[in-house]
ZADO-1210 file (C-alpha; in nm, 4 decimals, padded with zeros to 6 digits):
<atoms>
<atom x="19.4039" y="-07.8599" z="08.1040" code="UNK" pos="1"/>
<atom x="19.4978" y="-07.6577" z="08.4080" code="UNK" pos="2"/>
<atom x="19.7195" y="-07.6974" z="08.7094" code="UNK" pos="3"/>
<atom x="19.5608" y="-07.8634" z="09.0096" code="UNK" pos="4"/>
<atom x="19.6131" y="-07.6834" z="09.3392" code="UNK" pos="5"/>
<atom x="19.5513" y="-07.8937" z="09.6469" code="UNK" pos="6"/>
<atom x="19.5958" y="-07.8360" z="10.0153" code="UNK" pos="7"/>
<atom x="19.6439" y="-08.1144" z="10.2674" code="UNK" pos="8"/>
<atom x="19.3383" y="-08.2616" z="10.4341" code="UNK" pos="9"/>
<atom x="19.4885" y="-08.2007" z="10.7791" code="UNK" pos="10"/>
<atom x="19.5506" y="-07.8348" z="10.7039" code="UNK" pos="11"/>
<atom x="19.2006" y="-07.7904" z="10.5653" code="UNK" pos="12"/>
<atom x="19.0330" y="-07.9647" z="10.8585" code="UNK" pos="13"/>
<atom x="19.2313" y="-07.7732" z="11.1183" code="UNK" pos="14"/>
<atom x="19.1413" y="-07.4403" z="10.9676" code="UNK" pos="15"/>
<atom x="18.7747" y="-07.5214" z="10.9366" code="UNK" pos="16"/>
<atom x="18.7573" y="-07.6564" z="11.2891" code="UNK" pos="17"/>
<atom x="18.9174" y="-07.3399" z="11.4220" code="UNK" pos="18"/>
<atom x="18.6716" y="-07.1182" z="11.2359" code="UNK" pos="19"/>
<atom x="18.3792" y="-07.3273" z="11.3567" code="UNK" pos="20"/>
<atom x="18.4884" y="-07.2656" z="11.7169" code="UNK" pos="21"/>
<atom x="18.5016" y="-06.8930" z="11.6546" code="UNK" pos="22"/>
<atom x="18.8822" y="-06.8702" z="11.6558" code="UNK" pos="23"/>
<atom x="19.0349" y="-06.5785" z="11.4624" code="UNK" pos="24"/>
<atom x="19.0532" y="-06.6510" z="11.0911" code="UNK" pos="25"/>
<atom x="19.4131" y="-06.5366" z="11.0641" code="UNK" pos="26"/>
<atom x="19.4750" y="-06.7507" z="10.7573" code="UNK" pos="27"/>
<atom x="19.2489" y="-06.5267" z="10.5483" code="UNK" pos="28"/>
<atom x="19.3058" y="-06.1721" z="10.4359" code="UNK" pos="29"/>
<atom x="19.1096" y="-05.9291" z="10.2255" code="UNK" pos="30"/>
<atom x="19.3609" y="-05.9421" z="09.9435" code="UNK" pos="31"/>
<atom x="19.1040" y="-05.9810" z="09.6697" code="UNK" pos="32"/>
<atom x="18.9503" y="-05.7007" z="09.4685" code="UNK" pos="33"/>
<atom x="18.8488" y="-05.3982" z="09.6704" code="UNK" pos="34"/>
<atom x="18.4812" y="-05.4200" z="09.7717" code="UNK" pos="35"/>
<atom x="18.4447" y="-05.0691" z="09.6311" code="UNK" pos="36"/>
<atom x="18.5018" y="-05.2078" z="09.2815" code="UNK" pos="37"/>
<atom x="18.1735" y="-05.2481" z="09.0960" code="UNK" pos="38"/>
<atom x="18.0727" y="-05.6053" z="09.0224" code="UNK" pos="39"/>
<atom x="18.0254" y="-05.6273" z="08.6467" code="UNK" pos="40"/>
<atom x="18.0756" y="-05.8542" z="08.3483" code="UNK" pos="41"/>
<atom x="18.0346" y="-06.2284" z="08.3711" code="UNK" pos="42"/>
<atom x="17.9931" y="-06.3964" z="08.7088" code="UNK" pos="43"/>
<atom x="17.9954" y="-06.7758" z="08.7175" code="UNK" pos="44"/>
<atom x="17.7373" y="-06.9297" z="08.9492" code="UNK" pos="45"/>
<atom x="17.9650" y="-07.1995" z="09.0829" code="UNK" pos="46"/>
<atom x="17.8793" y="-07.5664" z="09.1096" code="UNK" pos="47"/>
<atom x="17.9565" y="-07.7482" z="09.4337" code="UNK" pos="48"/>
<atom x="18.1645" y="-08.0539" z="09.3376" code="UNK" pos="49"/>
<atom x="18.0670" y="-08.3730" z="09.5167" code="UNK" pos="50"/>
<atom x="18.1913" y="-08.7283" z="09.5468" code="UNK" pos="51"/>
<atom x="17.9819" y="-09.0230" z="09.4357" code="UNK" pos="52"/>
<atom x="17.8769" y="-09.0593" z="09.8003" code="UNK" pos="53"/>
<atom x="17.7350" y="-08.7078" z="09.8167" code="UNK" pos="54"/>
<atom x="18.0153" y="-08.5461" z="10.0156" code="UNK" pos="55"/>
<atom x="18.1674" y="-08.2177" z="09.9002" code="UNK" pos="56"/>
<atom x="18.4804" y="-08.2715" z="09.6934" code="UNK" pos="57"/>
<atom x="18.6918" y="-07.9797" z="09.8132" code="UNK" pos="58"/>
<atom x="19.0047" y="-08.1143" z="09.6447" code="UNK" pos="59"/>
<atom x="18.9038" y="-07.9973" z="09.2942" code="UNK" pos="60"/>
<atom x="18.8085" y="-07.6374" z="09.3769" code="UNK" pos="61"/>
<atom x="19.1618" y="-07.5108" z="09.3103" code="UNK" pos="62"/>
<atom x="19.1545" y="-07.6735" z="08.9672" code="UNK" pos="63"/>
<atom x="18.8063" y="-07.5301" z="08.9124" code="UNK" pos="64"/>
<atom x="18.9338" y="-07.1760" z="08.9830" code="UNK" pos="65"/>
<atom x="19.2162" y="-07.2203" z="08.7327" code="UNK" pos="66"/>
<atom x="18.9753" y="-07.3528" z="08.4712" code="UNK" pos="67"/>
<atom x="18.7405" y="-07.0545" z="08.5051" code="UNK" pos="68"/>
<atom x="19.0224" y="-06.8023" z="08.4832" code="UNK" pos="69"/>
<atom x="19.2461" y="-06.9652" z="08.2234" code="UNK" pos="70"/>
<atom x="18.9991" y="-07.1472" z="07.9986" code="UNK" pos="71"/>
<atom x="18.6805" y="-06.9392" z="08.0263" code="UNK" pos="72"/>
<atom x="18.8208" y="-06.5963" z="08.1151" code="UNK" pos="73"/>
<atom x="18.5762" y="-06.5620" z="08.4048" code="UNK" pos="74"/>
<atom x="18.7135" y="-06.3971" z="08.7194" code="UNK" pos="75"/>
<atom x="18.3991" y="-06.3317" z="08.9239" code="UNK" pos="76"/>
<atom x="18.2004" y="-06.6006" z="09.1019" code="UNK" pos="77"/>
<atom x="17.8730" y="-06.6404" z="09.2906" code="UNK" pos="78"/>
<atom x="17.9065" y="-06.9162" z="09.5503" code="UNK" pos="79"/>
<atom x="17.6410" y="-07.1299" z="09.7228" code="UNK" pos="80"/>
<atom x="17.3547" y="-07.0129" z="09.5071" code="UNK" pos="81"/>
<atom x="17.1001" y="-07.2257" z="09.3218" code="UNK" pos="82"/>
<atom x="17.3598" y="-07.3854" z="09.0939" code="UNK" pos="83"/>
<atom x="17.5834" y="-07.4453" z="09.3960" code="UNK" pos="84"/>
<atom x="17.3003" y="-07.6243" z="09.5825" code="UNK" pos="85"/>
<atom x="17.3569" y="-07.3840" z="09.8705" code="UNK" pos="86"/>
<atom x="17.0238" y="-07.4528" z="10.0345" code="UNK" pos="87"/>
<atom x="17.0896" y="-07.8280" z="10.0206" code="UNK" pos="88"/>
<atom x="17.4090" y="-07.7866" z="10.2247" code="UNK" pos="89"/>
<atom x="17.4432" y="-07.7580" z="10.6002" code="UNK" pos="90"/>
<atom x="17.5589" y="-07.4277" z="10.7476" code="UNK" pos="91"/>
<atom x="17.8989" y="-07.5765" z="10.8283" code="UNK" pos="92"/>
<atom x="17.9319" y="-07.7045" z="10.4707" code="UNK" pos="93"/>
<atom x="17.8372" y="-07.3658" z="10.3303" code="UNK" pos="94"/>
<atom x="18.0994" y="-07.2006" z="10.5486" code="UNK" pos="95"/>
<atom x="18.3711" y="-07.4354" z="10.4344" code="UNK" pos="96"/>
<atom x="18.2748" y="-07.4098" z="10.0657" code="UNK" pos="97"/>
<atom x="18.2941" y="-07.0317" z="10.0946" code="UNK" pos="98"/>
<atom x="18.6353" y="-07.0582" z="10.2619" code="UNK" pos="99"/>
<atom x="18.7697" y="-07.2827" z="09.9865" code="UNK" pos="100"/>
<atom x="18.6625" y="-07.0486" z="09.7075" code="UNK" pos="101"/>
<atom x="18.8079" y="-06.7461" z="09.8848" code="UNK" pos="102"/>
<atom x="19.1406" y="-06.9115" z="09.9619" code="UNK" pos="103"/>
<atom x="19.1824" y="-07.0786" z="09.6243" code="UNK" pos="104"/>
<atom x="19.0691" y="-06.7643" z="09.4435" code="UNK" pos="105"/>
<atom x="19.3094" y="-06.5266" z="09.6163" code="UNK" pos="106"/>
<atom x="19.5195" y="-06.3351" z="09.3600" code="UNK" pos="107"/>
<atom x="19.3343" y="-06.5153" z="09.0788" code="UNK" pos="108"/>
<atom x="18.9696" y="-06.4103" z="09.1010" code="UNK" pos="109"/>
<atom x="18.8499" y="-06.0497" z="09.1002" code="UNK" pos="110"/>
<atom x="18.5404" y="-06.0926" z="09.3163" code="UNK" pos="111"/>
<atom x="18.3889" y="-06.3726" z="09.5218" code="UNK" pos="112"/>
<atom x="18.0277" y="-06.3092" z="09.6211" code="UNK" pos="113"/>
<atom x="17.8793" y="-06.5522" z="09.8716" code="UNK" pos="114"/>
<atom x="17.5092" y="-06.6286" z="09.8751" code="UNK" pos="115"/>
<atom x="17.4091" y="-06.6355" z="10.2434" code="UNK" pos="116"/>
<atom x="17.0312" y="-06.6577" z="10.2117" code="UNK" pos="117"/>
<atom x="16.8493" y="-06.9071" z="10.4327" code="UNK" pos="118"/>
<atom x="16.5047" y="-06.9695" z="10.5762" code="UNK" pos="119"/>
<atom x="16.6416" y="-06.8860" z="10.9201" code="UNK" pos="120"/>
<atom x="16.7438" y="-06.5256" z="10.9819" code="UNK" pos="121"/>
<atom x="16.9997" y="-06.6396" z="11.2390" code="UNK" pos="122"/>
<atom x="17.1639" y="-06.8787" z="10.9949" code="UNK" pos="123"/>
<atom x="17.1733" y="-06.6118" z="10.7255" code="UNK" pos="124"/>
<atom x="17.3338" y="-06.3660" z="10.9668" code="UNK" pos="125"/>
<atom x="17.5906" y="-06.6258" z="11.0720" code="UNK" pos="126"/>
<atom x="17.6828" y="-06.6893" z="10.7098" code="UNK" pos="127"/>
<atom x="17.7024" y="-06.3153" z="10.6394" code="UNK" pos="128"/>
<atom x="17.9398" y="-06.2588" z="10.9308" code="UNK" pos="129"/>
<atom x="18.1480" y="-06.5533" z="10.8198" code="UNK" pos="130"/>
<atom x="18.1714" y="-06.4174" z="10.4643" code="UNK" pos="131"/>
<atom x="18.3073" y="-06.0911" z="10.6026" code="UNK" pos="132"/>
<atom x="18.5575" y="-06.2723" z="10.8255" code="UNK" pos="133"/>
<atom x="18.7066" y="-06.4772" z="10.5429" code="UNK" pos="134"/>
<atom x="18.7520" y="-06.1814" z="10.3080" code="UNK" pos="135"/>
<atom x="18.4678" y="-06.2312" z="10.0590" code="UNK" pos="136"/>
<atom x="18.3900" y="-05.9394" z="09.8287" code="UNK" pos="137"/>
<atom x="18.0144" y="-05.9316" z="09.8782" code="UNK" pos="138"/>
<atom x="17.7088" y="-06.1200" z="09.9976" code="UNK" pos="139"/>
<atom x="17.3772" y="-06.1961" z="09.8328" code="UNK" pos="140"/>
<atom x="17.0460" y="-06.3019" z="09.9840" code="UNK" pos="141"/>
<atom x="16.7441" y="-06.4787" z="09.8413" code="UNK" pos="142"/>
<atom x="16.3970" y="-06.4056" z="09.9759" code="UNK" pos="143"/>
<atom x="16.2882" y="-06.6565" z="10.2433" code="UNK" pos="144"/>
<atom x="16.0458" y="-06.8881" z="10.0667" code="UNK" pos="145"/>
<atom x="15.8675" y="-07.1055" z="10.3239" code="UNK" pos="146"/>
<atom x="15.7213" y="-06.8444" z="10.5557" code="UNK" pos="147"/>
<atom x="15.7230" y="-06.5773" z="10.2875" code="UNK" pos="148"/>
<atom x="15.7405" y="-06.1989" z="10.3164" code="UNK" pos="149"/>
<atom x="15.4101" y="-06.0642" z="10.1879" code="UNK" pos="150"/>
<atom x="15.5130" y="-05.7116" z="10.0895" code="UNK" pos="151"/>
<atom x="15.8149" y="-05.4967" z="10.0166" code="UNK" pos="152"/>
<atom x="15.8588" y="-05.3620" z="10.3682" code="UNK" pos="153"/>
<atom x="15.8566" y="-05.7070" z="10.5262" code="UNK" pos="154"/>
<atom x="16.1142" y="-05.8340" z="10.2773" code="UNK" pos="155"/>
<atom x="16.3391" y="-05.5304" z="10.3222" code="UNK" pos="156"/>
<atom x="16.3270" y="-05.5729" z="10.6997" code="UNK" pos="157"/>
<atom x="16.4563" y="-05.9282" z="10.6602" code="UNK" pos="158"/>
<atom x="16.7284" y="-05.8256" z="10.4145" code="UNK" pos="159"/>
<atom x="16.8319" y="-05.5342" z="10.6369" code="UNK" pos="160"/>
<atom x="16.8921" y="-05.7661" z="10.9322" code="UNK" pos="161"/>
<atom x="17.1184" y="-05.9874" z="10.7230" code="UNK" pos="162"/>
<atom x="17.3092" y="-05.6983" z="10.5677" code="UNK" pos="163"/>
<atom x="17.3698" y="-05.5486" z="10.9125" code="UNK" pos="164"/>
<atom x="17.5606" y="-05.8638" z="11.0121" code="UNK" pos="165"/>
<atom x="17.8289" y="-05.7762" z="10.7535" code="UNK" pos="166"/>
<atom x="17.8247" y="-05.3951" z="10.7400" code="UNK" pos="167"/>
<atom x="18.1519" y="-05.3698" z="10.5471" code="UNK" pos="168"/>
<atom x="18.0419" y="-05.5910" z="10.2573" code="UNK" pos="169"/>
<atom x="17.8464" y="-05.4930" z="09.9457" code="UNK" pos="170"/>
<atom x="17.4997" y="-05.6432" z="09.9622" code="UNK" pos="171"/>
<atom x="17.3060" y="-05.7855" z="09.6653" code="UNK" pos="172"/>
<atom x="16.9473" y="-05.9045" z="09.6486" code="UNK" pos="173"/>
<atom x="16.8964" y="-06.2349" z="09.4656" code="UNK" pos="174"/>
<atom x="16.5630" y="-06.2069" z="09.2832" code="UNK" pos="175"/>
<atom x="16.4364" y="-06.5456" z="09.1628" code="UNK" pos="176"/>
<atom x="16.0563" y="-06.5522" z="09.2014" code="UNK" pos="177"/>
<atom x="16.0051" y="-06.8749" z="09.0048" code="UNK" pos="178"/>
<atom x="16.1799" y="-07.0676" z="09.2833" code="UNK" pos="179"/>
<atom x="16.0930" y="-06.8594" z="09.5897" code="UNK" pos="180"/>
<atom x="15.7320" y="-06.7872" z="09.5031" code="UNK" pos="181"/>
<atom x="15.7912" y="-06.4330" z="09.6327" code="UNK" pos="182"/>
<atom x="15.6329" y="-06.2147" z="09.3662" code="UNK" pos="183"/>
<atom x="15.7394" y="-05.8722" z="09.4975" code="UNK" pos="184"/>
<atom x="15.8623" y="-05.6844" z="09.1935" code="UNK" pos="185"/>
<atom x="16.2287" y="-05.5934" z="09.1942" code="UNK" pos="186"/>
<atom x="16.1447" y="-05.2433" z="09.0712" code="UNK" pos="187"/>
<atom x="15.9314" y="-05.1906" z="09.3806" code="UNK" pos="188"/>
<atom x="16.1943" y="-05.3341" z="09.6128" code="UNK" pos="189"/>
<atom x="16.4685" y="-05.1038" z="09.4830" code="UNK" pos="190"/>
<atom x="16.2674" y="-04.7886" z="09.5472" code="UNK" pos="191"/>
<atom x="16.4425" y="-04.6283" z="09.8436" code="UNK" pos="192"/>
<atom x="16.6276" y="-04.9475" z="09.9404" code="UNK" pos="193"/>
<atom x="16.9585" y="-04.7749" z="10.0180" code="UNK" pos="194"/>
<atom x="16.7838" y="-04.5659" z="10.2824" code="UNK" pos="195"/>
<atom x="16.7162" y="-04.8923" z="10.4665" code="UNK" pos="196"/>
<atom x="17.0211" y="-05.0925" z="10.3552" code="UNK" pos="197"/>
<atom x="17.3172" y="-04.8549" z="10.3040" code="UNK" pos="198"/>
<atom x="17.5399" y="-05.1376" z="10.1771" code="UNK" pos="199"/>
<atom x="17.2997" y="-05.2338" z="09.8965" code="UNK" pos="200"/>
<atom x="17.4920" y="-05.2435" z="09.5687" code="UNK" pos="201"/>
<atom x="17.2656" y="-05.4218" z="09.3235" code="UNK" pos="202"/>
<atom x="17.0695" y="-05.7324" z="09.2397" code="UNK" pos="203"/>
<atom x="17.0907" y="-06.0651" z="09.0645" code="UNK" pos="204"/>
<atom x="16.7762" y="-06.0644" z="08.8540" code="UNK" pos="205"/>
<atom x="16.6846" y="-06.4240" z="08.7675" code="UNK" pos="206"/>
<atom x="16.3505" y="-06.3747" z="08.5982" code="UNK" pos="207"/>
<atom x="16.2271" y="-06.3330" z="08.2410" code="UNK" pos="208"/>
<atom x="16.0216" y="-06.0190" z="08.3184" code="UNK" pos="209"/>
<atom x="16.2154" y="-05.7628" z="08.1146" code="UNK" pos="210"/>
<atom x="15.9628" y="-05.4921" z="08.2001" code="UNK" pos="211"/>
<atom x="16.0483" y="-05.5281" z="08.5680" code="UNK" pos="212"/>
<atom x="16.4213" y="-05.5469" z="08.4926" code="UNK" pos="213"/>
<atom x="16.4108" y="-05.2496" z="08.2586" code="UNK" pos="214"/>
<atom x="16.2345" y="-05.0363" z="08.5176" code="UNK" pos="215"/>
<atom x="16.4945" y="-05.1352" z="08.7787" code="UNK" pos="216"/>
<atom x="16.7552" y="-04.9848" z="08.5480" code="UNK" pos="217"/>
<atom x="16.5519" y="-04.6888" z="08.4265" code="UNK" pos="218"/>
<atom x="16.4454" y="-04.5692" z="08.7705" code="UNK" pos="219"/>
<atom x="16.7913" y="-04.6025" z="08.9231" code="UNK" pos="220"/>
<atom x="17.0118" y="-04.4451" z="08.6581" code="UNK" pos="221"/>
<atom x="17.1645" y="-04.1996" z="08.9040" code="UNK" pos="222"/>
<atom x="17.2788" y="-04.4810" z="09.1328" code="UNK" pos="223"/>
<atom x="17.5794" y="-04.6991" z="09.0638" code="UNK" pos="224"/>
<atom x="17.3917" y="-05.0235" z="09.1167" code="UNK" pos="225"/>
<atom x="17.5069" y="-05.3511" z="08.9636" code="UNK" pos="226"/>
<atom x="17.2251" y="-05.4885" z="08.7491" code="UNK" pos="227"/>
<atom x="17.3211" y="-05.8527" z="08.7078" code="UNK" pos="228"/>
<atom x="17.0952" y="-06.0541" z="08.4793" code="UNK" pos="229"/>
<atom x="17.0424" y="-06.4202" z="08.5619" code="UNK" pos="230"/>
<atom x="16.8702" y="-06.5740" z="08.2588" code="UNK" pos="231"/>
<atom x="17.1626" y="-06.6753" z="08.0401" code="UNK" pos="232"/>
<atom x="16.9671" y="-06.7409" z="07.7216" code="UNK" pos="233"/>
<atom x="16.8196" y="-06.3884" z="07.7288" code="UNK" pos="234"/>
<atom x="17.1321" y="-06.1941" z="07.8241" code="UNK" pos="235"/>
<atom x="17.1546" y="-05.9934" z="07.5022" code="UNK" pos="236"/>
<atom x="16.8045" y="-05.8562" z="07.5583" code="UNK" pos="237"/>
<atom x="16.9051" y="-05.7574" z="07.9115" code="UNK" pos="238"/>
<atom x="17.2177" y="-05.5830" z="07.7838" code="UNK" pos="239"/>
<atom x="16.9963" y="-05.3672" z="07.5634" code="UNK" pos="240"/>
<atom x="16.7891" y="-05.2861" z="07.8731" code="UNK" pos="241"/>
<atom x="17.1008" y="-05.1773" z="08.0627" code="UNK" pos="242"/>
<atom x="17.2383" y="-05.4862" z="08.2400" code="UNK" pos="243"/>
<atom x="17.5868" y="-05.4213" z="08.3750" code="UNK" pos="244"/>
<atom x="17.6716" y="-05.7878" z="08.4145" code="UNK" pos="245"/>
<atom x="17.5348" y="-06.1392" z="08.4398" code="UNK" pos="246"/>
<atom x="17.5361" y="-06.4249" z="08.6891" code="UNK" pos="247"/>
<atom x="17.4719" y="-06.7686" z="08.5470" code="UNK" pos="248"/>
<atom x="17.5551" y="-07.1372" z="08.5442" code="UNK" pos="249"/>
<atom x="17.6476" y="-07.1573" z="08.1758" code="UNK" pos="250"/>
<atom x="17.9364" y="-06.9154" z="08.2246" code="UNK" pos="251"/>
<atom x="18.1166" y="-07.2041" z="08.3922" code="UNK" pos="252"/>
<atom x="18.1597" y="-07.3688" z="08.0527" code="UNK" pos="253"/>
<atom x="18.0372" y="-07.1099" z="07.7969" code="UNK" pos="254"/>
<atom x="18.2124" y="-06.8099" z="07.9502" code="UNK" pos="255"/>
<atom x="18.4427" y="-06.7565" z="07.6545" code="UNK" pos="256"/>
<atom x="18.1570" y="-06.7768" z="07.4042" code="UNK" pos="257"/>
<atom x="17.9440" y="-06.5381" z="07.6105" code="UNK" pos="258"/>
<atom x="18.2353" y="-06.2954" z="07.6418" code="UNK" pos="259"/>
<atom x="18.2489" y="-06.2819" z="07.2620" code="UNK" pos="260"/>
<atom x="17.8871" y="-06.1691" z="07.2661" code="UNK" pos="261"/>
<atom x="17.9639" y="-05.9024" z="07.5279" code="UNK" pos="262"/>
<atom x="18.2586" y="-05.7741" z="07.3261" code="UNK" pos="263"/>
<atom x="18.0518" y="-05.7550" z="07.0087" code="UNK" pos="264"/>
<atom x="17.7779" y="-05.5684" z="07.1938" code="UNK" pos="265"/>
<atom x="18.0255" y="-05.3187" z="07.3396" code="UNK" pos="266"/>
<atom x="18.1663" y="-05.2589" z="06.9918" code="UNK" pos="267"/>
<atom x="17.8104" y="-05.2028" z="06.8643" code="UNK" pos="268"/>
<atom x="17.8444" y="-05.5022" z="06.6334" code="UNK" pos="269"/>
<atom x="17.4908" y="-05.6065" z="06.7074" code="UNK" pos="270"/>
<atom x="17.4698" y="-05.8598" z="06.4238" code="UNK" pos="271"/>
<atom x="17.7639" y="-06.0563" z="06.5647" code="UNK" pos="272"/>
<atom x="17.6295" y="-06.0235" z="06.9187" code="UNK" pos="273"/>
<atom x="17.2971" y="-06.1665" z="06.8036" code="UNK" pos="274"/>
<atom x="17.4704" y="-06.4563" z="06.6292" code="UNK" pos="275"/>
<atom x="17.6578" y="-06.5416" z="06.9476" code="UNK" pos="276"/>
<atom x="17.3354" y="-06.5284" z="07.1497" code="UNK" pos="277"/>
<atom x="17.1543" y="-06.7488" z="06.9005" code="UNK" pos="278"/>
<atom x="17.4403" y="-06.9992" z="06.9129" code="UNK" pos="279"/>
<atom x="17.4196" y="-07.0154" z="07.2922" code="UNK" pos="280"/>
<atom x="17.0415" y="-07.0435" z="07.2710" code="UNK" pos="281"/>
<atom x="17.0666" y="-07.3430" z="07.0394" code="UNK" pos="282"/>
<atom x="17.2441" y="-07.5380" z="07.3083" code="UNK" pos="283"/>
<atom x="17.0270" y="-07.4176" z="07.5977" code="UNK" pos="284"/>
<atom x="16.7080" y="-07.4796" z="07.3994" code="UNK" pos="285"/>
<atom x="16.8273" y="-07.8304" z="07.3184" code="UNK" pos="286"/>
<atom x="16.9040" y="-07.9283" z="07.6783" code="UNK" pos="287"/>
<atom x="16.5902" y="-07.7616" z="07.8152" code="UNK" pos="288"/>
<atom x="16.3854" y="-07.9967" z="07.6004" code="UNK" pos="289"/>
<atom x="16.5736" y="-08.2906" z="07.7511" code="UNK" pos="290"/>
<atom x="16.5194" y="-08.1645" z="08.1059" code="UNK" pos="291"/>
<atom x="16.7800" y="-07.9216" z="08.2333" code="UNK" pos="292"/>
<atom x="16.8662" y="-07.8271" z="08.5894" code="UNK" pos="293"/>
<atom x="17.1429" y="-07.8464" z="08.8476" code="UNK" pos="294"/>
<atom x="17.2019" y="-08.2188" z="08.7899" code="UNK" pos="295"/>
<atom x="17.2456" y="-08.1694" z="08.4181" code="UNK" pos="296"/>
<atom x="17.4640" y="-07.8617" z="08.4694" code="UNK" pos="297"/>
<atom x="17.7015" y="-08.0748" z="08.6760" code="UNK" pos="298"/>
<atom x="17.7190" y="-08.3358" z="08.3994" code="UNK" pos="299"/>
<atom x="17.7856" y="-08.0750" z="08.1303" code="UNK" pos="300"/>
<atom x="18.0563" y="-07.9036" z="08.3348" code="UNK" pos="301"/>
<atom x="18.2253" y="-08.2398" z="08.3837" code="UNK" pos="302"/>
<atom x="18.2148" y="-08.3019" z="08.0087" code="UNK" pos="303"/>
<atom x="18.3519" y="-07.9633" z="07.9087" code="UNK" pos="304"/>
<atom x="18.6096" y="-07.9031" z="08.1825" code="UNK" pos="305"/>
<atom x="18.7169" y="-08.2573" z="08.2613" code="UNK" pos="306"/>
<atom x="18.6780" y="-08.1751" z="08.6319" code="UNK" pos="307"/>
<atom x="18.4483" y="-08.4226" z="08.8097" code="UNK" pos="308"/>
<atom x="18.1473" y="-08.2383" z="08.9518" code="UNK" pos="309"/>
<atom x="17.9787" y="-08.5525" z="09.0819" code="UNK" pos="310"/>
<atom x="17.6092" y="-08.6044" z="09.1506" code="UNK" pos="311"/>
<atom x="17.3701" y="-08.3557" z="09.3127" code="UNK" pos="312"/>
<atom x="17.2265" y="-08.3821" z="09.6616" code="UNK" pos="313"/>
<atom x="16.8854" y="-08.5494" z="09.6977" code="UNK" pos="314"/>
<atom x="16.6089" y="-08.4906" z="09.6178" code="UNK" pos="315"/>
<atom x="16.7822" y="-08.4146" z="09.2879" code="UNK" pos="316"/>
<atom x="16.8960" y="-08.7159" z="09.0889" code="UNK" pos="317"/>
<atom x="17.2057" y="-08.7724" z="08.8796" code="UNK" pos="318"/>
<atom x="17.1775" y="-08.6861" z="08.5099" code="UNK" pos="319"/>
<atom x="17.0932" y="-08.9855" z="08.2953" code="UNK" pos="320"/>
<atom x="17.3391" y="-09.1478" z="08.0562" code="UNK" pos="321"/>
<atom x="17.1040" y="-09.0607" z="07.7712" code="UNK" pos="322"/>
<atom x="17.1148" y="-08.6916" z="07.8643" code="UNK" pos="323"/>
<atom x="17.4939" y="-08.6956" z="07.8858" code="UNK" pos="324"/>
<atom x="17.5285" y="-08.8614" z="07.5441" code="UNK" pos="325"/>
<atom x="17.2853" y="-08.6181" z="07.3793" code="UNK" pos="326"/>
<atom x="17.4414" y="-08.3135" z="07.5440" code="UNK" pos="327"/>
<atom x="17.7898" y="-08.4266" z="07.4434" code="UNK" pos="328"/>
<atom x="17.6832" y="-08.4638" z="07.0801" code="UNK" pos="329"/>
<atom x="17.5245" y="-08.1176" z="07.0810" code="UNK" pos="330"/>
<atom x="17.8303" y="-07.9588" z="07.2423" code="UNK" pos="331"/>
<atom x="18.0481" y="-08.1142" z="06.9722" code="UNK" pos="332"/>
<atom x="17.8201" y="-08.0019" z="06.6914" code="UNK" pos="333"/>
<atom x="17.8366" y="-07.6423" z="06.8153" code="UNK" pos="334"/>
<atom x="18.2142" y="-07.6680" z="06.8613" code="UNK" pos="335"/>
<atom x="18.1779" y="-07.6047" z="07.2354" code="UNK" pos="336"/>
<atom x="18.3546" y="-07.9320" z="07.3137" code="UNK" pos="337"/>
<atom x="18.6896" y="-07.9976" z="07.1500" code="UNK" pos="338"/>
<atom x="18.7081" y="-08.3533" z="07.0265" code="UNK" pos="339"/>
<atom x="18.9214" y="-08.5538" z="06.7851" code="UNK" pos="340"/>
<atom x="18.6672" y="-08.8328" z="06.7472" code="UNK" pos="341"/>
<atom x="18.3956" y="-08.6346" z="06.5684" code="UNK" pos="342"/>
<atom x="18.4188" y="-08.7984" z="06.2271" code="UNK" pos="343"/>
<atom x="18.1062" y="-08.6881" z="06.0462" code="UNK" pos="344"/>
<atom x="18.1862" y="-08.3158" z="06.0318" code="UNK" pos="345"/>
<atom x="17.8294" y="-08.2313" z="06.1305" code="UNK" pos="346"/>
<atom x="17.8938" y="-07.8863" z="06.2789" code="UNK" pos="347"/>
<atom x="17.6248" y="-07.6235" z="06.3175" code="UNK" pos="348"/>
<atom x="17.7268" y="-07.2745" z="06.2145" code="UNK" pos="349"/>
<atom x="17.7655" y="-07.0244" z="06.4972" code="UNK" pos="350"/>
<atom x="17.8965" y="-06.7471" z="06.2787" code="UNK" pos="351"/>
</atoms>
C-alpha cells in the first residue's frame, strides 16, 4: 500500500481554530498547480472518510492522497461534492475538509477544486473566500435546489455572487439536474456566461443528455473551457463529443483502468477504448442493479484501497454486508481487486 501521512491532532485543531476566527492562514500557500493551468483529464470526486460514529476521519486523508497519486495515477480532485457528502456537512466541517485536502495534496496533486455550493448564498460565499485563502485551485457551485432559480438569468446572478467572493480562482458550474431539479440547460447557461462571470472556466456536466453536452462543446469551441463529464459509465461517448476531462467517484478506485481508456482514445485505438469502457460498465451496471450510491461507493473504496471510508451521514445508511460481498466478488472477477484467495479462476475478459 502507500505511506500514511499524519499530522498531530493538536496542530490540526489549532490551525482550524485560527482559521475559524479569521486569523491569517499563514500555514497555507498557493504552491499547487497554477490556476491558469486548464483542468483536464481525470478528476476524482473525493469521498469524505468518517468514523463509525459519523465524525470526519481526517487522519486518513494523507494516505488517501498517496493512494490516488501512486496507485490510481489521479492527480486532480473535486472536494465536498455529491460523493464527498458536502451538503451533509456543516460549514466548519467543509472548511476543514478543504484545508486537509489542500495541505496533504501540496506538491503531490495538480489541482484541488473545492465545491462551495450551498442553499445559502452567504454560506457559499464564505466557502468560496475560504477556498481562495487556503490556496485551492478552483471552486465549483451547484444550483441552489430548495428555492430554485427559475431561469438562466436568475441562476447566473446567484453564481456571479459566489464567484465574486473568490475573484482570483477559476470558477466551474456543477450541472446535476437529476439531484437539484434545476432543469436549465447547460448549453443555455454557457451562452455569454463569461460576460457575467469573468472567472468562469468550465463545467462539471453530470447528466446523460449528450445533446445538451455536445452543444456546450460545439457552441464554445473558440473558448478554452473545461468540459468535464460526470457520468462515468458514459465517458467514452462524451470524449467523442469533445469532453476535455471527467469528474467522477469511480476514478477513486478505477482511475488506472479509466486512464487506459483515455490513452487508447487519444491514440485513436477506438476498439481498445470501447473494450475498456465496456469493462467499466460491467461493474457499474452490476452495482447499479444492487443499489448504488454514496454509501456503496464508500464500501467499494474501502475494499479496493484498504483505507477505511466509514459509513455515510444520515439519512444515508451504511452499505449492507450482502452488497459488499457481491461487489467484492465482481471486483475480483474483473481483476479490479487483487486477491490471492480467488480459487475458481472465474475471471471475465476485459480485453
